[in-house]
Backbone as a chain_set.jsonl record, in Angstrom:
{"seq": "RPLAVMFAREEVEAWSVDQVGNWLTGSGFGHLAETFMDESIDGEALLALNATDLRSLGLKLGDAKKVLVRIEALIAATIGTSS", "coords": {"N": [[9.826, -5.956, 5.592], [8.791, -7.702, 7.771], [5.409, -8.772, 8.224], [4.61, -8.999, 10.934], [5.677, -6.924, 11.919], [5.493, -3.51, 13.716], [4.976, -1.089, 12.468], [5.017, 2.178, 12.885], [2.437, 4.673, 12.156], [3.236, 7.526, 11.03], [4.852, 7.127, 10.053], [5.095, 5.045, 7.982], [3.275, 6.595, 6.13], [4.896, 8.467, 5.314], [5.961, 7.274, 3.122], [8.295, 6.784, 0.665], [6.924, 7.047, -3.113], [8.881, 4.742, -4.374], [9.278, 3.331, -1.892], [6.782, 2.249, -1.49], [6.371, 0.727, -4.041], [8.38, -1.216, -3.142], [7.296, -1.992, -0.863], [5.148, -3.6, -1.513], [6.767, -5.429, -3.782], [7.596, -6.574, -2.057], [4.883, -7.582, -0.771], [4.308, -9.821, -2.532], [3.269, -8.191, -4.967], [4.262, -7.731, -6.566], [4.12, -7.438, -9.828], [2.629, -5.051, -9.625], [3.767, -2.781, -9.093], [4.976, -1.118, -10.887], [2.927, 0.301, -11.721], [1.605, 1.601, -9.864], [3.682, 3.291, -9.094], [3.669, 4.886, -11.585], [1.187, 6.43, -11.21], [1.88, 7.855, -9.095], [1.605, 7.06, -5.643], [2.577, 7.394, -3.094], [3.363, 7.012, 0.294], [1.013, 8.159, 2.3], [-1.001, 8.185, 0.039], [-1.845, 5.683, -0.313], [-2.197, 3.905, 2.135], [-4.727, 5.941, 2.138], [-5.781, 4.201, 0.327], [-8.949, 2.756, -1.654], [-11.833, -0.219, -2.527], [-12.395, 1.047, -4.683], [-10.593, 2.67, -5.918], [-8.776, 1.334, -6.354], [-9.453, -0.032, -8.155], [-9.935, 1.719, -10.139], [-7.463, 2.012, -10.916], [-7.123, -0.112, -12.599], [-6.742, -2.461, -12.052], [-7.216, -6.061, -11.742], [-10.005, -8.076, -10.431], [-9.391, -9.699, -8.453], [-6.805, -8.905, -7.985], [-6.64, -6.167, -6.468], [-8.564, -7.141, -4.527], [-7.097, -8.462, -3.17], [-4.797, -6.692, -2.904], [-6.394, -4.818, -0.858], [-6.643, -5.936, 1.483], [-4.087, -6.5, 2.098], [-2.921, -3.504, 2.354], [-5.279, -2.835, 4.212], [-3.959, -5.231, 6.518], [-1.502, -3.626, 6.705], [-2.747, -1.149, 7.769], [-3.231, -1.992, 10.388], [-1.568, -2.581, 11.531], [0.251, -0.497, 12.155], [1.087, 2.187, 14.648], [-0.031, 5.025, 16.288], [-1.741, 7.565, 15.452], [-2.822, 9.264, 12.728], [-1.764, 12.638, 11.436]], "CA": [[9.966, -5.792, 6.781], [7.612, -9.011, 8.47], [3.64, -8.108, 8.245], [4.3, -8.614, 12.627], [6.752, -6.161, 13.333], [4.705, -2.686, 13.731], [5.658, 0.534, 12.235], [4.238, 4.274, 13.287], [1.593, 5.011, 11.066], [3.573, 8.765, 10.472], [6.587, 6.586, 9.453], [4.616, 4.836, 6.459], [2.994, 8.083, 5.32], [6.159, 9.003, 5.193], [7.091, 5.998, 2.431], [8.149, 7.35, -1.174], [6.758, 6.085, -4.253], [9.794, 3.49, -4.776], [9.419, 2.507, -0.637], [5.894, 1.806, -2.046], [6.731, 0.484, -4.817], [9.162, -2.287, -2.704], [6.393, -2.52, -0.332], [4.252, -4.264, -3.036], [6.953, -6.242, -4.413], [7.412, -7.876, -0.296], [4.02, -8.418, -0.585], [3.826, -10.24, -3.693], [2.283, -7.964, -5.994], [5.477, -6.626, -7.359], [3.8, -6.896, -11.194], [1.782, -3.994, -9.674], [4.863, -1.777, -8.881], [4.596, 0.203, -11.908], [1.046, 1.455, -12.199], [1.079, 2.506, -8.556], [4.635, 4.565, -9.457], [3.341, 5.733, -12.161], [0.32, 7.089, -10.679], [2.35, 8.445, -7.666], [1.112, 6.462, -5.021], [3.035, 7.566, -2.323], [2.126, 5.947, 1.695], [-0.248, 8.819, 2.029], [-1.529, 8.071, -0.781], [-2.03, 4.134, -0.383], [-2.969, 4.466, 3.236], [-6.003, 6.335, 1.576], [-6.995, 3.652, -0.977], [-10.076, 2.07, -1.377], [-11.617, -0.83, -3.707], [-12.726, 1.557, -5.96], [-9.496, 3.489, -6.417], [-7.665, 0.117, -6.502], [-9.931, -0.963, -9.897], [-9.8, 2.712, -10.877], [-5.928, 1.815, -11.573], [-6.985, -1.22, -13.951], [-6.454, -3.973, -11.466], [-7.955, -6.876, -11.856], [-10.467, -7.729, -8.908], [-8.653, -10.722, -7.307], [-5.737, -8.278, -7.291], [-7.703, -5.395, -6.001], [-9.068, -7.661, -3.532], [-5.817, -8.972, -2.282], [-4.437, -5.683, -2.797], [-6.635, -4.076, -0.146], [-6.412, -6.46, 2.521], [-2.052, -5.974, 2.677], [-3.331, -2.32, 3.079], [-5.882, -3.099, 6.21], [-3.26, -5.593, 7.185], [-0.983, -2.705, 6.905], [-2.923, -0.291, 8.436], [-3.546, -2.341, 11.049], [0.467, -2.895, 12.237], [0.603, 0.583, 12.383], [0.834, 2.586, 15.339], [0.012, 6.145, 16.282], [-2.832, 8.23, 14.357], [-2.291, 10.522, 11.491], [-1.577, 13.447, 12.037]], "C": [[8.586, -7.454, 7.286], [6.345, -7.943, 8.756], [3.7, -7.045, 10.418], [4.475, -7.364, 12.713], [5.635, -4.039, 12.711], [5.19, -1.447, 13.364], [4.71, 1.989, 12.485], [3.464, 4.471, 12.095], [2.601, 6.814, 10.335], [5.073, 7.8, 9.322], [5.988, 5.976, 7.434], [4.125, 5.544, 5.957], [3.659, 8.92, 4.76], [6.975, 8.171, 3.318], [6.754, 6.94, 1.248], [7.092, 6.734, -1.914], [7.704, 5.217, -4.478], [8.947, 3.008, -3.642], [7.833, 1.814, -0.968], [5.789, 0.32, -3.058], [7.669, -1.432, -4.388], [8.513, -2.971, -1.345], [5.472, -3.776, -0.858], [4.995, -6.147, -3.226], [7.144, -7.024, -2.966], [6.488, -8.545, -0.274], [3.314, -9.436, -1.513], [3.068, -9.572, -4.943], [3.897, -6.934, -6.803], [5.277, -6.073, -8.75], [2.526, -5.2, -10.283], [2.504, -2.766, -9.605], [4.697, -0.465, -9.326], [3.406, 0.926, -12.229], [1.011, 2.191, -10.957], [2.582, 3.611, -8.581], [4.35, 5.34, -10.437], [2.023, 6.217, -12.011], [0.399, 7.809, -9.113], [1.857, 8.401, -6.452], [2.338, 6.426, -3.745], [2.463, 6.591, -0.804], [1.007, 6.732, 2.454], [-1.149, 8.853, 1.413], [-2.459, 5.986, -0.329], [-2.63, 3.9, 1.032], [-4.21, 4.97, 3.09], [-7.071, 5.042, 0.751], [-7.896, 3.091, -0.553], [-10.634, 1.069, -2.443], [-11.648, 0.029, -4.517], [-11.387, 1.779, -6.801], [-8.687, 2.212, -7.223], [-8.515, -0.279, -7.965], [-9.7, 0.115, -10.5], [-8.0, 2.426, -11.644], [-6.107, 0.342, -12.489], [-6.353, -2.431, -13.105], [-7.235, -4.339, -11.608], [-8.635, -7.262, -10.487], [-10.01, -9.115, -8.702], [-7.371, -9.946, -6.848], [-5.947, -7.231, -6.258], [-8.045, -5.537, -4.8], [-7.628, -7.783, -2.785], [-5.345, -7.709, -1.783], [-4.392, -5.011, -1.018], [-6.85, -4.66, 1.217], [-5.034, -6.407, 3.074], [-2.597, -4.892, 2.479], [-3.905, -2.268, 4.443], [-5.149, -3.815, 6.824], [-1.847, -4.684, 7.45], [-1.019, -1.846, 7.875], [-3.001, -0.657, 9.905], [-2.369, -2.429, 11.929], [0.646, -1.199, 12.494], [0.271, 1.24, 13.801], [0.753, 4.228, 15.175], [-1.102, 6.093, 15.458], [-2.018, 9.152, 13.744], [-2.677, 11.421, 11.587], [-2.653, 14.574, 10.949]], "O": [[7.583, -7.771, 6.647], [6.303, -6.823, 9.265], [3.385, -5.977, 10.942], [3.743, -6.623, 13.369], [5.319, -3.664, 11.582], [5.88, -0.813, 14.162], [3.697, 2.411, 11.927], [4.032, 4.398, 11.005], [2.483, 7.074, 9.138], [5.79, 7.973, 8.337], [6.314, 6.322, 6.298], [4.403, 5.392, 4.767], [3.357, 9.831, 3.989], [7.995, 8.439, 2.683], [5.742, 7.549, 0.9], [6.369, 5.909, -1.354], [7.085, 4.427, -5.19], [7.957, 2.344, -3.948], [7.772, 0.643, -0.593], [5.275, -0.769, -2.806], [7.597, -2.457, -5.066], [8.891, -4.017, -0.816], [5.348, -4.839, -0.251], [4.52, -7.27, -3.058], [6.747, -8.188, -2.921], [6.532, -9.736, 0.034], [2.153, -9.83, -1.402], [2.405, -10.214, -5.757], [4.179, -5.851, -7.314], [5.727, -5.002, -9.156], [1.702, -4.603, -10.976], [1.976, -1.728, -10.005], [4.462, 0.632, -8.819], [3.145, 1.932, -12.888], [0.469, 3.295, -10.904], [2.461, 4.718, -8.056], [4.694, 6.518, -10.348], [1.632, 6.516, -13.139], [-0.473, 8.152, -8.316], [1.582, 9.481, -5.93], [2.94, 5.371, -3.546], [1.535, 5.783, -0.762], [0.177, 6.136, 3.141], [-2.185, 9.388, 1.81], [-3.618, 5.598, -0.181], [-3.835, 3.657, 0.962], [-5.016, 4.52, 3.905], [-8.286, 4.911, 0.604], [-8.0, 2.797, 0.638], [-10.056, 1.255, -3.514], [-10.766, -0.113, -5.364], [-11.105, 1.316, -7.907], [-8.175, 2.194, -8.343], [-7.882, -0.914, -8.808], [-9.185, -0.092, -11.599], [-7.642, 2.71, -12.787], [-5.111, -0.173, -12.997], [-5.538, -3.223, -13.579], [-8.256, -3.658, -11.702], [-8.073, -6.915, -9.448], [-10.995, -9.758, -9.064], [-6.858, -10.117, -5.742], [-5.422, -7.412, -5.16], [-8.004, -4.637, -3.961], [-7.296, -7.069, -1.839], [-5.368, -7.447, -0.58], [-3.457, -4.782, -0.251], [-7.235, -3.9, 2.105], [-4.801, -6.291, 4.278], [-3.638, -5.45, 2.132], [-3.378, -1.863, 5.479], [-5.216, -3.509, 8.015], [-1.122, -5.038, 8.379], [-0.116, -1.572, 8.665], [-2.856, 0.261, 10.712], [-2.493, -2.299, 13.147], [1.514, -0.956, 13.331], [-0.826, 0.906, 14.25], [1.289, 4.782, 14.215], [-1.504, 5.097, 14.856], [-0.943, 9.663, 14.056], [-3.879, 11.539, 11.824], [-2.79, 15.763, 11.238]]}, "num_chains": 1, "name": "protein.A"}
């Protein structure tokens, strides 16, 4: 989906590991999808990631910063509150 599309927060939290991989690929980070899948990063975990987490996954600093910006944009595009 284009980033401008709003998501229900619960929808994103329910994403499977594969759906997170698809989101990464669609966001230009397909080369990181396998790393996220290996670490079982699902939607709930994705929304909770921070810079330290991303670096601990072995992401280069540039990728970590860019992915964090995309995660923050995804959070901003969600409606509703976490359960």
